[in-house]
N, C-alpha and C positions, 0 to 999 in steps of 0.2 A: 120859324116861317109861318105866316098866317095862312090858314086854309079857308077863310071866309072872305067874301067880297062885300064891300059896303060897310056901313057903320050903323050902330044902333040895332033896334029890334028887327030891321029888315035884313039882317045878315043871312046869306044863303051859303050853305056848305059848298065848297069848290066842286066836289064831284057832282052835285046836282046842277050847278051852274054850267059846267062843261059837259055834263053827261057821263054816264058810266064808261063809255068808249074811250074817254080821255085817260083812263087808268087801265091800260092794256096788259098789265102784268099777267093776268089770268089767260090771255090769248096768245102770248108769245112764250115759246120754250126753245131751248137749244141744248145740245149735248153731243156726245160722241157715241159711237157704236163700232163693233168689229164686223165689217162686211166679209162675206165668203165668196169664193169663186167656185162655181160648180158646173157640171155638164148636164144638168137637168133642173127644171123649176121646182119650187117649193121644198128646198133642201133635199131633193131627191138626187139620185145618181151619185157621182163621185166628186169630191172636193179637191182642189189644188192645195198644195202646201205653199203658203205665202209668208215670206219673212216679215213684211210690213203690211198690215191690213188696218187702215185707219179710215173711219167714216165720221163726218160731222153733219149735223143737221140744224136748221133753223126752221121752226114751225110757227107760222103766223096764222091763227085761225084754222081753216081747213086746207091750207097749202103748206107744203114742206119743200125746202131746198136741200138736196143732198149733195155733198162733196165727198168723193171717195178716192182713196189712193191705195193701190195694191202694187207692191214691188217685190222683186226677186221671186218670181213665181216658178214653181216646179209642178209641171202637169202630169208627173208620173201617176199612173193608175186611172187617169181620166180616159174616156172613150173618144177616139180620134174624130169620128164623124158627128159627134154631138155638139150642139150649140152651147155657147158660153152664157152663163147667167150670174149676176151679182145678187146675192141673197143676204139674209139676216138683217133686213131693214127694220128699224124700230117701229115704223108705222106702215100698215098695208096700203097699197095704192088703190084709191077708190075707183070702182067701175064707173064709167061714164056712158052717156047715151050718144047716139049718132057716130059711133065708131071713132071717137077722138083718140088720136095717137099722140103720146108725149115723147118728144125727141129732145135729147140733151147732148151737150158737148162730151166727146170722148177722145182722149189722146192715147195712142198705143205706142209702145216701144218694144222692139225685138219681135215683131209679128211679120208673117208672110201671108197677107191676104190674097185672095184670088187676083189673077193678073188684070181682070177687067173691073176691079173694084177701085173706086176713087175717093171714098169717104167712109169713116167709121162713125157710129153714133150710139149713144145710150138710148134705148128704145123701149117704150112701154105701151102695149096695146091692151088697155083695160076695158074693152067694150063689152065683154061678156060677163066678167066676174072680177071681184077685187083681186089684185095681183100682189104677190109677195116678193117679186124679183124684178130686176132690170135686165133686159136682154141686150147683148151686144150685136149690132148689125153693121153691115157694109152696104153702101150704095153701089149698084152695078150699072155700068154704061149700058144704056138702051134696054135694061131689064129690071128696073125697079130696085129692090133691095133683097138681101138675104142674110140669114143669121151667120155670125162669125163663129167658126167651129174651132174645137180644141186643136185640130191639126194645123191651123193657121198660126198657132202660138208656139214660139220657141221656149225652151227652158233655160233659165240662167239669171245671173245677177242683173242683167239689163232688161229683163222682161217686166214691163210695167203697164198699168192701166190707170188712167185718171178720168174721173167722171164728174160732171156737174149737171144736175137736172132738177127742175121744179115740177112737182106733181100734186094733184089733190090727194088727200089721204082719207081713209075710211074711218079713222078714229082720232 
């Protein structure tokens, strides 16, 4: 396959003709990682035992799309009133200005959220510093939102968390 445009001495290499952005191999990466479920940020606190913990990412320039699946979760040893965090992300989430909050899709199975909750979400508030975790939140009727706590999660083969979120990354 020819990589030059034109004929004769005026040949221009294709990457110069189209620009370096046409060859984005150096800007796109993808891979897998093993996410963790814990009851405190930054790998602190206690972690759940998870039979299946799969994470995929696609990084395009400074943005990354995370897709996470955690199944058959055992919360033994976690603190009941602590909030739930997904950690061990391959790229820290970049701190942003103007208190931008990143919200992604979150599906839960075998959870008992508060009675006045109507929606669960993957939530990142990176307005003060880079974040290493995704927090799980629920929307509360007439009261904003609140962190989903360990006590809202049952233990068993049907306890599952699925997350899809796009965020800017720090590296």
